[in-house]
Steps between C-alpha positions, in 0.01 A plus 500: 500500500799400270784741481562657150814383336820687518540714184856388476386145450362594152801494265579835328615323180260251358497312159210719386692817571808372323299404188330841507833678516626281202180565309565877539868464414462309168359788290755749655789276413357436153481867419841584660672226301515731190745289306238227458271726300731759352436408135262560216438149372260318505228746420137447575268689271774730392577596869868433595570234770623773744150664515269206488701302756460794753129533420455130546630536862222736599231227522750238609606736791135540593465126523807470724372787718158335545678176592706681756182664645325171527799338672529780749121500568510124562793550742326777682183297548712212640675748734177634620366147566806421708463823700127459565463123553848411612488212258796368310545617135 
């Protein structure tokens, strides 16, 4: 019976996890960088830029969050495969 791989052999930081972190960081940085949207022009339908820019980030943030979730899920499946089968990633 083959011996299960050492948990230390699976790297803690993978490209999927780095990309997921960046995907979660993008909306946060966009909202904290207030000088980029601290203005009234251009207006969209009579709504000042300050407001519609923030509202635009609601669905954009959802897309980034879903992307991060999918990346982490993919990484977890790969980790589980390495743990159970002992195969290389």
